[in-house]
C-alpha positions in Angstrom: -51.7 30.4 43.9 -55.5 31.0 43.6 -56.7 33.9 41.6 -60.1 35.4 41.0 -62.2 33.5 38.5 -65.8 32.4 38.2 -64.8 29.1 36.9 -64.8 25.9 39.0 -61.3 24.8 40.1 -62.2 21.3 41.2 -63.8 18.3 39.5 -66.8 16.4 40.6 -66.4 12.6 40.9 -70.1 12.5 41.7 -70.8 12.9 38.0 -69.6 9.3 37.6 -70.9 7.8 40.8 -72.8 9.7 43.5 -71.0 7.9 46.3 -68.4 5.3 47.1 -71.3 2.9 47.9 -72.6 3.3 44.4 -69.1 2.5 43.1 -68.9 -0.7 45.0 -72.4 -1.8 44.0 -71.6 -1.2 40.3 -68.3 -3.1 40.7 -70.0 -6.1 42.2 -72.5 -6.2 39.4 -69.9 -6.1 36.7 -67.8 -8.8 38.5 -70.9 -11.0 38.6 -71.6 -10.5 35.0 -68.0 -11.3 34.0 -68.3 -14.5 36.1 -71.4 -15.4 34.1 -69.6 -14.9 30.9 -66.4 -16.8 31.9 -67.2 -19.6 29.4 -67.0 -17.0 26.6 -63.5 -16.2 27.6 -62.2 -19.7 28.3 -63.7 -21.3 25.2 -64.4 -18.5 22.8 -66.3 -19.3 19.6 -69.1 -16.7 19.2 -67.6 -13.5 18.0 -70.9 -11.6 18.0 -71.6 -12.6 21.6 -68.1 -11.6 22.7 -68.4 -8.3 21.0 -71.7 -7.5 22.5 -70.5 -8.5 26.0 -67.3 -6.4 25.6 -69.3 -3.3 24.5 -71.7 -3.7 27.4 -69.1 -4.2 30.1 -66.1 -2.2 29.2 -67.7 1.3 29.4 -68.9 0.5 32.9 -65.4 -0.7 33.8 -63.9 2.5 32.4 -66.2 4.5 34.6 -65.2 2.5 37.6 -61.5 3.0 36.9 -62.1 6.7 36.3 -64.0 7.2 39.6 -61.3 5.2 41.5 -58.5 7.3 40.0 -60.1 10.8 40.3 -60.9 10.1 44.0 -57.5 8.7 44.7 -55.4 11.3 42.9 -56.9 14.1 45.0 -56.4 12.1 48.2 -53.4 9.9 48.0 -53.5 9.0 51.7 -57.0 7.5 51.6 -56.9 3.8 52.2 -60.5 3.5 50.7 -59.4 5.3 47.6 -56.4 2.9 47.2 -58.7 0.0 47.6 -60.9 1.3 44.8 -58.0 1.7 42.5 -56.7 -1.8 43.2 -60.1 -3.4 42.6 -60.9 -1.4 39.5 -57.6 -2.4 38.0 -58.2 -6.0 38.7 -61.6 -5.8 37.1 -60.2 -3.9 34.1 -57.7 -6.7 33.5 -60.5 -9.4 33.7 -62.7 -7.4 31.3 -59.9 -6.9 28.8 -59.8 -10.7 28.5 -63.0 -10.4 26.5 -61.0 -8.5 23.9 -58.3 -11.1 23.8 -60.9 -13.8 23.5 -62.5 -11.9 20.6 -59.2 -11.6 18.9 -58.5 -15.3 19.4 -61.9 -16.2 17.9 -61.3 -14.0 14.8 -58.0 -15.8 14.3 -59.9 -19.0 13.5 -62.0 -17.4 10.7 -61.1 -17.8 7.1 -61.1 -14.7 4.8 -64.5 -15.6 3.5 -65.9 -16.3 7.0 -64.5 -13.0 8.2 -66.1 -11.2 5.3 -69.5 -12.8 6.1 -69.0 -11.8 9.7 -68.3 -8.2 8.9 -71.4 -8.1 6.7 -73.6 -8.9 9.7 -75.9 -6.0 10.5 -74.7 -5.8 14.1 -71.1 -5.4 13.1 -71.1 -2.9 10.2 -70.4 0.1 12.4 -67.6 -1.8 14.2 -65.7 -2.8 11.1 -62.6 -0.7 11.8 -62.2 -2.2 15.3 -62.6 -5.7 14.1 -60.3 -5.3 11.2 -57.7 -3.8 13.5 -58.0 -6.9 15.8 -57.5 -9.2 12.8 -54.5 -7.2 11.7 -52.9 -8.1 15.0 -53.6 -11.8 14.6 -51.1 -14.5 14.5 -51.1 -16.9 11.6 -54.3 -18.9 11.8 -52.4 -22.1 12.0 -51.1 -21.2 15.4 -54.1 -22.3 17.4 -54.9 -20.3 20.6 -51.8 -18.1 20.2 -53.5 -14.9 21.3 -55.0 -16.6 24.4 -51.6 -18.0 25.3 -50.1 -14.5 25.1 -52.8 -13.3 27.5 -52.1 -16.0 30.0 -48.3 -15.3 29.8 -48.8 -11.5 30.2 -47.0 -11.4 33.6 -43.9 -13.0 31.9 -44.2 -11.0 28.7 -44.3 -7.7 30.6 -41.4 -8.6 32.8 -38.8 -6.4 31.0 -40.8 -3.3 31.6 -41.2 -4.1 35.3 -37.5 -5.0 35.6 -36.4 -1.8 34.0 -38.6 0.2 36.3 -37.1 -1.6 39.3 -33.6 -0.8 38.1 -34.5 2.9 37.8 -36.0 2.8 41.3 -32.8 1.4 42.6 -30.8 4.1 40.9 -33.2 6.7 42.4 -32.7 5.3 45.9 -28.9 5.3 45.4 -28.7 9.0 44.5 -31.5 10.2 46.8 -34.3 10.5 44.2 -37.9 9.3 44.3 -38.9 7.4 41.2 -39.4 8.0 37.5 -41.8 9.9 35.3 -43.3 9.1 31.9 -40.7 11.0 30.0 -37.9 8.6 31.1 -36.5 11.3 33.4 -35.6 10.2 36.9 -38.1 12.2 38.9 -37.0 14.4 41.7 -37.3 18.1 42.4 -33.6 18.4 43.1 -32.6 16.5 40.0 -35.1 18.3 37.7 -34.1 21.6 39.2 -30.5 20.9 38.6 -31.0 19.9 35.0 -33.0 23.0 34.3 -31.0 25.3 36.6 -28.6 28.0 35.6 -25.7 26.5 37.5 -23.8 24.4 35.0 -21.8 22.6 37.7 -25.0 21.5 39.4 -26.4 20.2 36.1 -23.3 18.2 35.3 -23.0 16.7 38.8 -26.7 15.7 38.9 -26.4 14.1 35.5 -23.2 12.3 36.2 -24.4 11.0 39.5 -27.3 9.2 37.8 -25.1 7.9 34.9 -22.5 6.6 37.3 -25.2 4.6 39.1 -26.5 3.3 35.8 -23.0 2.2 34.8 -22.9 -0.2 37.7 -26.1 -1.8 36.4 -25.6 -1.4 32.6 -25.1 -5.1 31.8 -28.4 -5.9 33.6 -30.1 -3.1 31.6 -28.6 -4.4 28.4 -29.9 -7.8 29.1 -33.4 -6.5 29.9 -33.5 -4.5 26.7 -32.3 -7.5 24.7 -35.0 -9.6 26.2 -37.7 -7.1 25.4 -36.5 -6.7 21.8 -36.3 -10.4 21.2 -39.8 -10.8 22.6 -41.3 -8.1 20.4 -39.5 -9.4 17.3 -40.6 -13.0 17.8 -44.2 -12.2 18.6 -44.3 -10.0 15.5 -43.0 -12.8 13.3 -45.4 -15.3 14.9 -48.2 -12.9 13.9 -47.1 -12.9 10.3 -45.2 -9.6 10.3 -41.6 -9.1 9.0 -40.6 -7.2 12.1 -41.8 -5.5 15.3 -41.6 -2.2 13.3 -44.0 -3.5 10.7 -46.3 -4.9 13.4 -46.4 -1.4 15.1 -47.1 0.5 11.9 -49.1 -1.6 9.4 -52.3 -2.0 11.4 -52.5 1.9 11.4 -51.9 2.2 7.6 -48.3 3.3 8.0 -45.1 1.6 6.6 -41.6 0.9 7.7 -40.4 2.8 4.6 -42.1 5.9 5.9 -40.4 5.4 9.3 -37.0 5.0 7.8 -37.4 8.0 5.4 -38.6 10.2 8.3 -35.6 9.3 10.5 -33.2 9.8 7.6 -34.7 13.2 6.6 -34.5 14.5 10.2 -31.0 13.2 10.7 -29.7 14.7 7.5 -31.3 18.1 7.9 -29.3 20.9 9.4 -32.0 22.4 11.5 -31.1 20.5 14.7 -27.5 21.6 14.3 -28.7 25.3 13.9 -30.8 24.9 17.0 -28.0 23.4 19.1 -25.4 26.0 18.0 -27.8 28.7 19.1 -28.2 27.0 22.5 -24.4 26.8 22.8 -24.1 30.4 22.0 -26.8 31.6 24.3 -25.4 29.5 27.2 -21.9 31.0 26.5 -20.1 27.6 26.6 -17.3 26.3 24.3 -18.7 22.7 24.4 -22.3 21.7 24.5 -23.0 18.7 26.7 -26.1 16.6 27.0 -26.8 18.1 30.5 -27.0 21.5 28.8 -30.1 20.5 26.7 -32.7 20.8 29.4 -32.0 24.3 30.8 -34.5 27.0 29.6 -32.8 29.8 27.6 -35.1 32.5 28.7 -34.3 33.0 32.4 -37.0 35.5 33.3 -40.2 33.8 34.5 -43.7 35.1 33.6 -46.6 34.7 36.0 -49.8 33.6 34.3 -52.8 33.4 36.7 -55.2 30.6 36.0 -58.0 33.0 34.9 -55.6 34.5 32.3 -54.5 31.1 31.1 -58.2 30.1 30.7 -58.9 33.2 28.6 -55.8 32.7 26.4 -56.7 29.0 25.7 -60.4 29.7 25.0 -59.7 32.7 22.8 -57.0 30.8 20.9 -59.5 28.1 20.1 -61.5 30.5 18.0 -58.6 30.3 15.4 -60.3 27.0 14.4 -64.0 27.9 14.8 -66.6 29.2 17.1 -67.9 25.6 17.6 -64.4 24.4 18.7 -64.1 27.5 21.0 -67.4 26.5 22.6 -66.1 23.0 23.2 -62.9 24.3 24.9 -65.0 26.8 26.9 -67.1 23.9 28.2 -64.0 22.1 29.7 -63.4 25.1 31.9 -67.0 26.1 32.8 -68.5 22.7 33.7 -66.2 21.5 36.5 -64.1 19.1 34.4 -60.7 20.3 35.8 -58.9 19.8 39.1 -56.9 22.9 38.8 -54.3 23.3 41.6 -51.7 21.0 43.2 -51.9 19.9 46.8 -49.9 17.9 49.3 -52.2 14.9 49.0 -52.7 15.1 45.2 -50.9 13.3 42.5 -48.2 15.6 41.1 -48.8 15.0 37.4 -51.1 16.5 34.7 -53.3 13.9 32.9 -56.8 13.4 31.5 -59.3 10.6 32.1 -62.1 10.2 29.5 -64.6 7.5 30.7 -67.2 6.7 28.1 -70.6 8.0 28.9 -69.2 10.7 31.2 -67.3 14.0 30.5 -63.5 14.0 30.6 -61.6 14.7 33.8 -58.5 16.9 33.7 -55.8 16.9 36.5 -54.0 20.2 35.8 -51.6 20.8 38.8 -51.6 24.5 37.7 -48.7 26.5 39.2 -49.2 29.9 37.7 -46.4 29.9 35.1 -46.1 29.6 31.4 -45.2 25.9 31.4 -48.3 25.2 33.5 -50.4 27.1 31.0 -49.2 25.1 28.0 -49.6 21.8 30.0 -53.2 22.8 30.7 -53.7 23.5 27.0 -52.3 20.1 26.1 -54.7 18.4 28.5 -57.7 20.5 27.3 -56.8 19.3 23.8 -57.1 15.7 25.0 -60.4 16.5 26.8 -62.0 18.1 23.8 -60.9 15.2 21.5 -62.4 12.7 24.0 -65.6 14.6 24.3 -66.2 14.7 20.5 -65.2 11.1 20.1 -67.3 9.7 22.9 -70.4 11.6 21.8 -70.1 10.4 18.2 -68.7 6.9 18.3 -69.5 3.5 19.6 -67.3 2.5 22.5 -65.0 0.2 20.4 -64.1 3.3 18.3 -63.2 5.6 21.2 -59.7 4.4 21.8 -57.5 6.2 19.2 -53.9 5.1 19.1 -51.1 7.3 20.2 -50.5 8.2 16.6 -53.8 10.0 16.7 -54.3 11.0 20.3 -51.2 13.2 20.6 -52.3 15.3 17.6 -55.2 17.3 19.1 -53.4 17.9 22.4 -50.2 19.2 20.7 -52.3 21.1 18.2 -54.0 23.0 21.1 -50.6 23.9 22.5 -49.6 25.3 19.1 -52.9 27.2 18.8 -52.2 28.8 22.1 -48.7 29.7 21.1 -49.9 31.2 17.8 -52.4 33.4 19.6 -49.9 34.6 22.2 -47.1 35.3 19.7 -49.6 37.5 17.8 -51.3 39.2 20.8 -49.3 38.8 24.0 -46.9 41.1 25.6 -43.2 41.2 24.6 -41.9 39.0 27.5 -44.8 36.5 27.2 -44.2 36.3 23.4 -40.5 35.7 23.9 -41.0 32.9 26.4 -43.7 31.4 24.3 -41.4 31.1 21.3 -38.7 29.5 23.5 -41.3 27.1 24.8 -42.4 26.0 21.3 -38.7 25.6 20.3 -38.2 23.3 23.3 -41.4 21.4 22.7 -40.3 20.7 19.1 -36.9 19.7 20.4 -38.3 17.2 22.9 -41.0 15.6 20.8 -39.5 15.9 17.3 -35.7 16.0 17.4 -35.0 14.0 20.5 -37.6 11.3 19.9 -36.4 10.9 16.3 -32.9 10.2 17.6 -34.5 7.7 20.0 -36.4 6.2 17.1 -33.2 5.8 15.0 -31.4 4.2 18.0 -34.3 1.8 18.6 -34.4 0.6 15.0 -30.6 0.0 15.1 -30.9 -2.0 18.3 -33.7 -4.1 17.0 -31.7 -4.9 13.8 -28.5 -5.6 15.7 -30.2 -7.9 18.3 -32.0 -9.8 15.5 -28.7 -10.6 14.0 -26.9 -11.4 17.2 -29.7 -12.4 19.7 -28.3 -10.3 22.5 -26.1 -7.3 22.8 -23.9 -6.2 25.7 -24.0 -2.8 27.2 -20.8 -1.7 25.5 -22.2 -2.4 22.0 -25.5 -0.6 22.8 -23.6 2.3 24.2 -21.7 2.5 20.9 -25.0 2.5 18.9 -26.3 5.4 21.0 -23.0 7.2 20.5 -23.4 6.7 16.7 -26.8 8.2 16.8 -25.7 11.2 18.9 -22.9 11.9 16.5 -25.0 11.7 13.4 -28.1 13.6 14.7 -26.5 16.1 17.1 -22.8 16.6 16.0 -22.6 19.8 18.0 -23.1 17.9 21.3 -19.9 16.6 22.9 -20.3 12.9 23.3 -19.0 11.8 26.7 -19.0 8.3 28.2 -21.9 9.5 30.4 -23.9 10.7 27.4 -23.6 7.2 25.7 -25.6 5.8 28.6 -28.6 8.1 28.1 -30.6 5.2 26.6 -30.4 3.2 29.9 -32.9 5.4 31.7 -35.5 5.8 28.9 -38.6 3.5 29.3 -39.9 4.1 25.7 -37.8 1.3 24.3 -39.7 -1.5 26.2 -42.9 -0.9 24.1 -41.9 -1.0 20.4 -41.4 2.3 18.7 -43.3 4.4 21.2 -40.9 7.4 20.7 -41.8 7.7 17.1 -45.5 7.9 17.8 -44.9 11.2 19.6 -42.7 12.5 16.8 -45.4 11.6 14.4 -48.0 13.4 16.5 -46.1 16.8 16.6 -45.3 16.5 12.9 -49.0 16.3 12.0 -50.0 18.9 14.6 -47.6 21.4 13.1 -48.8 20.5 9.6 -52.4 21.2 10.6 -51.4 24.4 12.4 -49.5 25.8 9.5 -52.4 25.1 7.2 -54.5 27.6 9.1 -52.5 30.4 7.3 -54.1 29.6 4.0 -57.4 28.2 5.3 -56.4 24.8 3.9 -57.9 22.9 6.9 -61.5 23.9 7.3 -63.1 24.1 10.8 -65.5 21.3 9.9 -62.7 19.1 8.7 -61.0 19.4 12.1 -64.1 18.8 14.0 -64.8 15.7 11.9 -61.3 14.5 12.7 -62.0 14.9 16.4 -65.3 13.1 16.2 -63.9 10.1 14.3 -61.9 8.6 17.2 -60.5 5.3 16.1 -63.3 4.6 13.6 -60.7 4.8 10.8 -57.0 4.2 10.5 -54.7 7.2 11.1 -53.7 7.3 7.5 -57.3 7.6 6.4 -58.2 10.2 9.0 -55.3 12.4 7.9 -56.4 12.0 4.2 -59.9 13.2 5.2 -58.3 16.1 7.1 -56.3 17.1 4.0 -53.0 16.3 5.6 -50.4 14.0 4.2 -47.6 12.4 6.2 -44.8 13.0 3.7 -41.6 15.0 3.2 -43.7 18.2 3.1 -45.1 17.6 6.6 -41.6 17.0 8.0 -40.4 20.1 6.1 -43.1 22.2 7.8 -41.5 21.4 11.1 -38.1 22.6 9.9 -39.6 25.7 8.5 -41.5 26.5 11.7 -38.3 26.1 13.8 -36.3 28.3 11.4 -39.0 31.0 11.5 -39.1 31.0 15.3 -35.3 31.0 15.6 -35.1 33.9 13.2 -37.8 35.8 14.9 -36.4 35.6 18.4 -32.7 36.1 17.4 -33.5 39.2 15.4 -35.5 40.6 18.3 -38.7 40.7 16.2 -40.9 39.3 19.0 
């Protein structure tokens, strides 16, 4: 697995705390400070004091959580590491109560009092954060509502936990070992079957899972109904028309934009073209849902880590030399845990504690997919580095609408460079990778978004829906979005294993992210997005709403942005099908 490179292949937790003893000392100090501030949380009234305490404590808590995780994820069998994770999580939950208390305090302010508060010299550079909190507020007549929500958190989060438990039961029943963040039941055999060339294996693996889900579908329908009712009622208590509006309006987006986006994608023929090509390439008469995961390019390409580093760093120069230097820094300064191991967590991710450099877990396996996963995480790391260096802590938590743009954009930059400069086989596989990336994040998640909206509207009208009715809703979405796919009874249960639906409209945030990333990437052709504009975007963090950040970047979330995705897919399909790779 290893290959010759001068770059570090392991990260350094000592950059956060020099030892485990230093970690525990810091944790005890923060715990004591939180105890001293307990009155602020129980009877909040002083917004400025709450904000100052929150800003002082949370960065330290984030560093504690980061140290606990990076030491645990490289040594999963360590009891000490597990203890650090458990205690840091407990402390994080306690510290987040400061944010809830601040939100509750702001709910008691009149508009004029809030304006006076925001004019305070200590708060001027935190205005976006405070305005975001107030946009999440319940009606001010509902006294203590936010604090009540915090105290009821174990009950409110029950649907997510129950759904996870059901998936774990299904995993056990069919010999799997849990779930991952994409809603796929996680198991090497299951994943290998869905992406393998043997169609019978794919079908059997898929049907085995769906048959187990069928025995639990009424329970899953009840769990989903409960989650949707919870989200709709909380949204209305906060003064929003719906959970959809509550998800979008604080970020400067609208329900009309959401509906128009879904309709545009559903009515466009690009997905159908994509699926017909897949059916043709697989040589099947009918395309089933278990045929959507298998790669179309069967020849693998080995990409040593050193080569992946060079490709990613060089591709960054397509933006600017300053951006390239920032990407280079991620590789050169020991921010990455490169290779997988038996006692390591088997998942790529990035931690970005405030006041310390980001930490990237790569699990690099020497293939093309690993290279693009690495590029994605490097995009997150560079974004975090610029944000943390240029913003106060409260503005370093960009929402998913924003955070998925730089990571996906870095993948697209890498693809652009390879398609122009790589060898024939590498170019061909890169094009296939981008097509599958767009399929997963754009087309699939837009279908999920359409389904989720329909479920919310149906449950609002009827309070609860049975599994049969929800299955029909998913069947309707499959038929309208992907008419080429044969809709079997098993396919109508696809929704039952997807965790996105238990946090309102999560799927659309990822569809939004890749739409904007492609829009930015295509603007490189005409130099419409200047290097400084993009660096300014990275530095902004959450200091402005997503809609405002995009305006400053010169990108609009409109029909043209969605059209750019269709155009890019058509270009790639034409290029690979005509052999002009």
